[in-house]
C-alpha positions as CSV (number, residue, x, y, z in Angstrom):
1,M,118.5,131.6,125.7
2,H,114.7,131.8,125.2
3,N,112.9,131.9,121.9
4,P,109.1,131.8,121.9
5,N,109.2,129.4,118.9
6,F,111.0,126.8,120.9
7,S,109.4,125.0,123.8
8,S,111.1,124.0,127.0
9,F,111.1,120.4,125.7
10,D,113.0,121.6,122.6
11,M,115.5,123.4,124.7
12,A,116.0,120.3,126.9
13,I,116.7,118.2,123.8
14,I,119.4,120.7,122.7
15,F,121.1,120.7,126.1
16,L,120.9,116.9,126.3
17,Y,122.5,116.7,122.9
18,L,125.4,119.0,123.8
19,A,126.0,117.0,127.0
20,G,125.7,113.7,125.2
21,I,128.1,114.5,122.5
22,L,130.7,115.8,125.0
23,G,130.3,112.6,127.1
24,I,130.4,110.2,124.2
25,G,133.5,111.9,122.7
26,L,135.4,111.6,126.0
27,W,134.1,108.1,126.8
28,S,135.1,106.7,123.4
29,V,138.8,107.2,124.3
30,R,138.7,106.5,128.0
31,K,141.0,103.5,127.8
32,T,143.1,104.6,124.9
33,R,146.8,105.3,125.4
34,M,147.5,108.5,123.5
35,S,150.4,107.6,121.2
36,S,150.7,109.9,118.1
37,D,149.1,107.2,116.0
38,N,146.1,106.9,118.4
39,Y,145.8,110.7,118.8
40,F,146.2,111.8,115.2
41,L,144.9,108.8,113.3
42,A,142.6,106.9,115.8
43,G,145.1,104.0,115.9
44,R,144.5,103.3,112.2
45,G,141.8,101.0,113.2
46,L,138.4,102.3,112.0
47,P,136.0,100.5,109.7
48,W,134.7,101.9,106.5
49,I,131.3,102.8,107.9
50,I,132.9,105.2,110.4
51,V,135.3,106.5,107.8
52,G,132.4,107.3,105.4
53,T,130.0,108.9,107.9
54,A,132.8,111.0,109.4
55,L,133.8,112.1,105.8
56,F,130.2,113.2,105.2
57,A,129.8,115.0,108.6
58,S,133.1,116.9,108.2
59,N,131.6,118.5,105.1
60,I,128.1,119.5,106.2
61,S,128.3,122.7,108.2
62,T,125.6,124.9,109.6
63,I,126.0,127.4,106.8
64,H,125.7,124.4,104.4
65,I,122.3,123.5,105.8
66,V,120.9,127.1,106.0
67,G,122.5,128.1,102.7
68,L,121.2,125.1,100.7
69,A,117.7,125.8,101.9
70,A,118.0,129.4,100.8
71,A,119.5,128.3,97.5
72,G,116.6,125.9,97.0
73,Y,114.2,128.8,97.6
74,N,116.0,131.0,95.1
75,E,117.4,128.9,92.3
76,G,116.4,125.3,93.2
77,F,118.3,122.1,92.5
78,V,121.1,123.6,90.4
79,W,123.0,124.1,93.7
80,G,122.8,120.3,94.1
81,N,125.6,120.0,91.6
82,F,128.0,120.7,94.5
83,E,126.6,117.6,96.3
84,W,126.3,115.2,93.4
85,L,129.6,116.1,91.7
86,A,131.3,115.5,95.0
87,V,130.3,111.9,94.4
88,L,132.8,111.8,91.4
89,T,135.6,113.2,93.5
90,L,134.9,110.7,96.3
91,I,135.2,107.9,93.8
92,L,138.5,109.3,92.8
93,L,139.6,109.4,96.4
94,G,138.6,105.8,96.9
95,L,140.0,104.3,93.7
96,I,143.0,106.6,92.8
97,F,144.3,108.3,95.9
98,A,143.4,106.1,98.9
99,P,145.6,103.2,97.8
100,F,148.7,105.4,97.9
101,Y,147.8,107.1,101.1
102,F,147.2,103.8,102.8
103,K,150.1,101.9,101.4
104,T,152.7,104.6,102.2
105,R,151.4,104.8,105.8
106,I,151.5,108.6,105.8
107,S,150.1,110.7,108.7
108,T,149.4,113.8,106.7
109,L,148.9,114.8,103.0
110,P,152.0,117.1,103.0
111,E,153.9,113.9,104.0
112,F,152.7,112.3,100.8
113,L,154.0,115.2,98.8
114,E,157.4,114.8,100.4
115,K,157.5,111.2,99.4
116,R,156.5,112.1,95.8
117,Y,158.4,115.4,95.4
118,G,160.5,116.4,98.4
119,K,160.5,118.4,101.6
120,S,159.9,121.8,100.1
121,S,156.5,120.8,98.7
122,R,155.6,119.2,102.1
123,T,156.3,122.4,104.0
124,F,154.5,124.6,101.4
125,L,151.4,122.4,101.5
126,A,151.3,122.2,105.3
127,V,151.3,126.0,105.6
128,M,148.5,126.3,102.9
129,S,146.5,123.5,104.6
130,I,146.7,125.2,108.0
131,F,145.7,128.4,106.4
132,A,142.6,126.7,104.8
133,A,141.6,125.0,108.1
134,L,141.9,128.2,110.1
135,F,140.3,130.7,107.7
136,I,137.7,128.5,105.8
137,H,136.7,125.4,107.9
138,L,137.0,126.9,111.4
139,G,136.6,130.7,111.2
140,I,133.7,130.9,108.7
141,S,131.9,127.9,110.2
142,L,132.1,129.4,113.7
143,Y,130.8,132.8,112.5
144,A,128.0,131.3,110.3
145,G,126.9,129.0,113.1
146,A,126.8,131.8,115.7
147,E,124.7,133.9,113.3
148,V,122.2,131.1,112.9
149,F,121.9,130.5,116.6
150,R,121.5,134.3,117.1
151,S,118.6,134.3,114.8
152,F,117.1,131.1,116.3
153,F,117.6,131.7,120.0
154,G,118.6,135.3,120.3
155,I,122.0,134.4,121.7
156,N,124.8,136.9,121.3
157,V,127.2,136.0,118.5
158,Y,130.3,136.1,120.8
159,T,128.5,133.9,123.4
160,S,127.7,131.3,120.8
161,I,131.2,131.3,119.5
162,I,132.7,130.8,123.0
163,V,130.3,128.0,124.1
164,I,130.4,126.0,120.8
165,S,134.2,126.4,120.6
166,F,134.7,125.2,124.2
167,I,132.5,122.1,124.0
168,T,133.9,121.0,120.6
169,A,137.5,121.8,121.5
170,L,137.3,119.9,124.8
171,Y,136.6,116.4,123.3
172,T,138.8,117.2,120.3
173,V,141.8,118.2,122.2
174,L,141.5,115.5,124.8
175,G,140.3,112.6,122.7
176,G,142.0,113.1,119.3
177,L,140.7,111.8,116.0
178,K,138.9,108.8,117.4
179,A,136.7,111.0,119.6
180,V,136.1,113.3,116.6
181,M,135.1,110.5,114.3
182,V,132.9,108.6,116.7
183,T,131.0,111.8,117.5
184,E,130.8,112.6,113.7
185,S,129.2,109.3,113.0
186,I,126.5,110.0,115.6
187,Q,126.1,113.6,114.3
188,T,125.6,112.2,110.7
189,V,122.6,110.1,111.9
190,I,121.2,113.1,113.8
191,L,121.7,115.4,110.8
192,V,120.1,113.1,108.3
193,I,117.1,112.4,110.6
194,G,116.6,116.1,111.4
195,A,116.8,117.2,107.8
196,S,114.6,114.3,106.7
197,L,111.9,115.4,109.2
198,L,111.8,118.8,107.7
199,T,111.4,117.4,104.2
200,F,108.6,115.0,105.4
201,Y,106.6,117.8,107.1
202,G,107.1,120.1,104.2
203,I,105.7,117.5,101.8
204,K,102.9,116.7,104.3
205,A,101.9,120.4,104.2
206,L,101.5,120.7,100.4
207,P,98.0,119.2,100.1
208,A,96.7,122.1,102.3
209,Q,97.8,124.4,99.4
210,G,96.0,122.3,96.8
211,I,99.1,120.4,95.7
212,H,98.6,116.6,95.5
213,N,101.0,115.4,92.9
214,L,104.3,116.2,91.2
215,I,102.7,118.0,88.3
216,E,100.8,120.4,90.5
217,F,104.0,120.9,92.6
218,K,106.0,121.8,89.5
219,S,103.3,124.2,88.3
220,A,103.7,126.1,91.6
221,L,107.4,126.6,91.1
222,K,109.5,128.8,88.9
223,G,110.5,127.1,85.7
224,G,113.6,124.9,86.1
225,Q,113.6,125.0,89.9
226,L,113.8,121.2,90.0
227,S,116.4,121.0,87.3
228,M,120.1,120.4,87.9
229,L,121.5,121.5,84.5
230,H,121.2,125.1,83.4
231,S,122.5,127.7,81.0
232,A,123.4,131.2,82.2
233,A,120.1,132.5,80.8
234,S,118.0,129.8,82.5
235,I,119.6,130.4,85.9
236,K,119.1,134.2,85.6
237,S,115.4,133.6,84.8
238,L,115.1,131.8,88.2
239,S,116.7,134.5,90.2
240,P,117.8,137.6,88.3
241,A,119.1,139.4,91.4
242,G,121.0,136.6,93.1
243,A,121.6,134.0,90.4
244,N,125.2,132.9,89.7
245,P,125.9,132.2,86.1
246,G,129.0,130.3,87.3
247,L,126.7,127.4,87.9
248,T,126.1,126.6,84.2
249,W,126.4,123.0,83.3
250,Y,129.7,123.5,81.5
251,A,131.2,125.5,84.4
252,C,130.2,122.8,86.9
253,L,131.6,120.1,84.6
254,L,135.0,121.9,84.2
255,G,135.4,123.9,87.4
256,Y,134.0,121.6,90.1
257,P,136.5,118.8,89.7
258,V,139.3,121.3,90.3
259,L,137.7,122.4,93.6
260,G,136.5,119.0,94.4
261,I,139.8,117.1,94.1
262,W,141.4,119.6,96.4
263,Y,138.6,119.5,98.9
264,W,137.9,115.8,99.0
265,C,141.1,114.1,97.9
266,T,144.0,116.4,99.1
267,D,142.7,118.4,102.1
268,Q,143.8,117.1,105.5
269,T,140.5,118.0,107.2
270,H,138.7,115.3,105.2
271,V,141.4,112.8,104.1
272,Q,142.6,112.3,107.6
273,R,139.5,110.1,108.0
274,V,140.8,107.8,105.2
275,L,144.2,107.7,106.9
276,S,142.6,106.2,110.0
277,A,141.1,103.2,108.2
278,R,142.0,99.7,109.5
279,S,142.6,98.3,106.0
280,L,143.0,99.3,102.4
281,D,139.5,98.0,101.8
282,D,138.1,100.2,104.5
283,A,140.1,103.2,103.2
284,Q,138.5,102.7,99.7
285,K,134.9,101.8,100.8
286,G,134.7,104.7,103.3
287,P,134.8,107.4,100.6
288,L,132.3,105.4,98.5
289,F,129.9,105.2,101.4
290,A,130.3,109.0,101.8
291,G,129.5,109.2,98.1
292,F,126.2,107.5,98.6
293,L,125.4,109.8,101.5
294,K,126.2,112.8,99.3
295,L,123.2,111.9,97.1
296,L,120.9,112.8,100.0
297,P,121.4,116.6,100.6
298,V,119.5,117.5,97.4
299,F,116.4,115.9,98.8
300,I,116.8,116.7,102.5
301,L,118.5,120.1,102.4
302,I,117.6,121.8,99.0
303,L,114.2,120.3,98.5
304,P,112.8,121.8,101.8
305,G,113.9,125.2,100.4
306,V,112.0,124.6,97.2
307,I,108.9,123.5,99.3
308,G,109.4,126.7,101.3
309,Y,109.0,128.7,98.1
310,V,105.6,127.1,97.5
311,L,104.4,127.3,101.1
312,F,105.9,130.5,102.5
313,K,107.1,132.9,99.8
314,D,104.7,135.5,101.1
315,I,106.5,135.3,104.5
316,I,110.1,134.8,103.3
317,G,109.9,137.3,100.4
318,T,113.3,138.3,99.1
319,N,115.2,137.3,102.3
320,A,116.0,133.7,101.3
321,N,118.3,133.2,104.3
322,Q,115.1,133.0,106.4
323,T,113.9,129.9,104.6
324,F,115.3,127.4,107.1
325,P,114.1,129.2,110.2
326,V,110.6,129.8,108.7
327,L,110.3,126.1,107.8
328,I,111.3,125.0,111.3
329,T,108.9,127.6,113.0
330,H,105.9,126.9,110.8
331,L,106.2,123.1,110.0
332,L,107.6,121.3,113.0
333,P,105.8,120.4,116.3
334,A,107.4,120.8,119.7
335,G,110.2,118.3,120.3
336,L,111.0,117.9,116.6
337,K,112.2,121.5,116.5
338,G,114.8,120.5,119.2
339,I,115.9,117.6,117.0
340,V,116.4,119.8,114.0
341,A,118.2,122.4,116.1
342,A,120.4,119.5,117.3
343,A,121.1,118.6,113.7
344,L,122.3,122.2,113.1
345,L,124.6,121.8,116.1
346,S,125.8,118.5,114.8
347,A,126.7,120.1,111.5
348,L,128.6,122.9,113.1
349,M,130.5,120.8,115.7
350,S,131.5,118.1,113.2
351,V,133.1,120.6,110.8
352,I,134.9,122.5,113.6
353,A,136.2,119.2,115.2
354,A,137.4,118.0,111.9
355,A,139.3,121.2,111.0
356,L,140.7,121.5,114.6
357,N,142.1,118.0,114.6
358,S,143.6,118.2,111.2
359,S,145.3,121.6,111.9
360,A,146.7,120.2,115.1
361,T,148.1,117.2,113.2
362,L,149.7,119.4,110.5
363,I,151.4,121.7,113.0
364,A,152.7,118.8,115.2
365,V,153.7,116.4,112.5
366,D,154.6,118.5,109.5
367,I,155.9,121.7,111.1
368,V,157.2,121.0,114.6
369,K,158.4,117.4,114.1
370,G,159.8,118.4,110.8
371,L,162.1,120.8,112.7
372,S,162.8,118.3,115.4
373,P,162.6,114.8,113.9
374,R,163.7,113.0,117.1
375,M,160.9,114.5,119.2
376,S,159.2,111.8,121.4
377,D,155.8,110.4,120.7
378,K,154.5,111.8,124.0
379,K,155.8,115.3,123.2
380,T,154.3,115.1,119.7
381,V,150.8,114.5,121.2
382,G,151.4,117.3,123.6
383,I,152.3,119.7,120.8
384,G,149.2,118.6,118.9
385,R,147.0,119.4,121.9
386,I,148.6,122.8,122.5
387,S,148.3,123.5,118.7
388,A,144.6,122.7,118.7
389,V,143.9,125.1,121.6
390,F,146.0,127.8,119.9
391,V,144.3,127.4,116.5
392,M,140.9,127.4,118.2
393,I,141.6,130.7,119.9
394,L,142.9,132.2,116.6
395,A,139.7,130.9,114.8
396,M,137.5,132.5,117.5
397,F,139.2,135.9,117.0
398,W,139.0,135.6,113.2
399,S,135.4,134.6,113.3
400,T,134.4,137.8,115.1
401,Q,135.7,139.8,112.1
402,L,133.6,138.1,109.4
403,G,130.6,140.3,110.0
404,K,132.6,143.0,108.1
405,F,132.3,141.0,104.9
406,P,129.2,141.4,102.7
407,S,128.9,137.7,101.8
408,I,130.2,134.5,103.5
409,F,129.5,132.5,100.4
410,E,131.6,134.8,98.3
411,A,134.4,134.5,100.8
412,I,134.3,130.7,100.7
413,N,134.2,130.5,96.9
414,T,137.0,133.0,96.3
415,I,139.3,131.6,98.9
416,A,138.8,128.1,97.5
417,V,139.6,129.3,94.0
418,A,142.8,130.8,95.3
419,I,143.9,127.6,97.0
420,A,142.6,124.6,95.0
421,P,144.1,124.7,91.5
422,P,147.8,124.3,92.2
423,I,147.2,121.6,94.9
424,T,144.9,119.7,92.6
425,T,147.5,119.9,89.8
426,V,150.5,118.6,91.8
427,F,148.5,115.7,93.4
428,L,146.6,114.6,90.2
429,L,149.5,114.8,87.9
430,G,151.8,113.5,90.5
431,V,150.1,110.1,90.8
432,F,149.7,109.7,87.1
433,S,152.9,111.2,85.7
434,K,156.3,109.7,86.5
435,R,157.9,112.7,84.7
436,G,156.7,115.3,87.2
437,T,159.7,116.7,89.2
438,K,160.3,118.2,92.6
439,Q,161.0,121.5,90.9
440,A,157.8,121.4,89.0
441,S,155.8,120.8,92.2
442,I,157.2,123.6,94.2
443,I,157.1,126.1,91.4
444,T,153.5,125.1,90.5
445,L,152.5,125.5,94.1
446,S,154.2,128.9,94.5
447,V,153.2,130.5,91.2
448,G,149.7,128.9,91.3
449,F,149.0,130.1,94.8
450,T,150.3,133.6,93.8
451,L,148.0,133.7,90.8
452,G,145.1,132.5,93.1
453,V,145.7,135.3,95.6
454,I,145.8,137.9,92.8
455,S,142.4,136.5,91.5
456,F,141.0,136.6,95.0
457,C,142.1,140.2,95.5
458,L,140.7,141.3,92.1
459,D,137.4,139.6,92.7
460,F,136.6,140.3,96.3
461,P,134.7,143.6,96.8
462,P,135.9,144.4,100.3
463,L,139.5,144.5,98.9
464,S,139.1,145.7,95.3
465,G,135.9,147.6,95.4
466,G,134.4,145.3,92.7
467,K,134.4,141.9,91.0
468,F,136.8,142.6,88.2
469,I,137.2,139.0,87.0
470,T,133.6,137.8,87.4
471,D,131.8,141.0,86.3
472,G,134.5,142.7,84.3
473,L,135.9,139.8,82.3
474,G,132.8,137.6,82.6
475,I,134.6,134.7,84.2
476,P,132.7,133.4,87.3
477,F,134.5,131.5,90.1
478,M,134.0,128.0,88.7
479,M,135.6,128.9,85.4
480,Q,138.3,130.8,87.2
481,A,139.2,127.6,89.0
482,W,139.3,125.8,85.6
483,W,141.5,128.3,83.8
484,L,143.9,128.6,86.8
485,F,144.1,124.8,86.8
486,C,145.0,124.9,83.0
487,I,147.8,127.4,83.7
488,D,149.1,125.4,86.6
489,C,149.2,122.2,84.4
490,L,151.1,124.1,81.8
491,I,153.6,125.3,84.4
492,Y,154.0,121.8,85.8
493,Y,154.8,120.1,82.5
494,V,157.1,122.9,81.2
495,I,159.2,122.8,84.4
496,S,159.1,119.0,84.5
497,Y,160.6,118.8,81.0
498,M,163.2,121.5,81.8
499,T,164.5,119.6,84.8
500,P,166.0,116.1,85.3
501,K,163.7,113.1,85.5
502,P,163.0,111.8,89.0
503,D,164.4,108.5,90.0
504,P,161.6,106.0,89.0
505,I,162.3,103.7,92.0
506,S,162.0,106.5,94.5
507,I,158.5,107.5,93.3
508,E,157.2,104.0,92.5
509,A,155.2,103.9,95.7
510,C,153.4,107.2,94.8
511,T,152.5,106.8,91.1
512,W,150.4,104.4,89.0
513,K,152.1,102.4,86.3
514,N,149.7,103.7,83.7
515,P,146.5,105.8,83.7
516,M,144.3,102.7,83.8
517,S,146.1,100.8,86.5
518,F,143.7,101.8,89.2
519,L,141.0,99.9,87.3
520,L,142.8,97.0,85.8
521,E,145.8,96.3,88.1
522,E,144.0,94.2,90.7
523,K,141.9,91.1,90.0
524,F,138.1,91.9,90.3
525,R,136.6,90.5,93.5
526,G,132.9,90.7,92.6
527,I,130.4,92.4,94.9
528,S,133.1,93.1,97.6
529,D,135.3,95.0,95.2
530,P,135.3,98.9,95.6
531,R,135.2,99.1,91.8
532,F,131.8,97.4,91.8
533,W,130.4,99.9,94.3
534,S,131.9,102.7,92.3
535,G,130.0,101.5,89.3
536,V,126.8,101.3,91.3
537,L,127.3,104.8,92.6
538,L,128.0,106.1,89.1
539,L,124.9,104.4,87.8
540,A,122.8,106.0,90.6
541,L,124.3,109.4,89.8
542,F,123.6,109.0,86.1
543,I,119.9,108.0,86.7
544,L,119.4,111.0,89.1
545,Y,120.8,113.4,86.6
546,I,118.5,112.0,83.9
547,L,115.5,112.4,86.2
548,F,116.4,116.0,87.3
549,R,118.2,117.3,84.2
């Protein structure tokens, strides 16, 4: 494991990090009796700051870091829409969904669907969620991380997958959600520090290129590289070969909420952190704190890629994926390279741990315990541990096959479009519409998922030989998500009005009285009120979009 660009000191930092995370993860639960609540939900006793940092860490993967640097090099800030629009869906999680999740005392998101619609919806969502955890969060993250460490350290991909999987699985399987979330909080700090160091040293290197202010910096860039909002033409002018017209301002506005509500508000991998909160206040403020953290990646992950375009475009050339390695190699002194490499490990391990714990919870609580409701607490935890090991092994095998696909980003986007629209529909309309029926839910999930799979097959070159929807019909992935969502909403309401109304009392705990209840139902508590911090977060987001429009 030797790379001439990394000193022995850097390597020592990396090894110490791995040992430290493993030790902290196991130490954090050393005196905890592993009941199912403790194992799957950290005893429902975590404060908002842990909930928020863990939410943030469960999202930032290694491919996220390397990919955003490459995106900054090619197209610039436009990719930051994925980060800043996530703020809106985190506000929705905190204000609209978290109150129901906390008050109903659910252990999983499929359990909430059972309370709202019935057992069929619960089982269907559990299977879809396990599928997403295995194929998106675990498999793709493992492969992408292994590829990064192969390019950094020359380690064989299979060796990286085995080592990273073993260390992460050890504290996740033994320690449960508390071990995962404690380590994720530490990993968030390391990630932010490591990425900030790269931004700092990048800015520090600009004067040597004759760049001393923002005007000179902009003049060295492609037009619009620091802009968030684009038309299809302006994106193509930035990067004709690799630009994605699916990132136009209107596609982001319409399509991202469909993907974002699924990802942040209904996906067990992330929302499980909210379920572990010690109070409703913590369950609401945790996502809002994560929202503030999501303002950072544009400046600490994308901006370094933009700086890399100015400093090293002669070295990087057209291979944008080399942006992050080149920045580390050419900007950082010995010791700091090890910290940034540890940040990469932090990103990878936090995503894997989150997906592993959530999939174990889904299998043990929704699948196995659903078949055997009287199963003991101890046996449920045991099933969860066995499930985590089994899922980890499956993910390792799946990750070794991903080298056969031409683009990991394409795989992520197209799989998300297949999964997200029907789930977003039944959750969003379910909490606002008392007319939605159990038949509408299961039919929307079934038909919506089928339509999503068809769109995936038609638009994924390894399966279809081309991109028939994106290139043939001119509908990129963000707009595909929007139109599939519209179709799913139509299905939901048509079936709802064709079937008997649900009993209002039975769904009262899962629906708002009216669309504005989440804002007006409770008395305003001033600065301690989550609605106040939601307003501050929205104001900050609005100002940032004005500055970088």
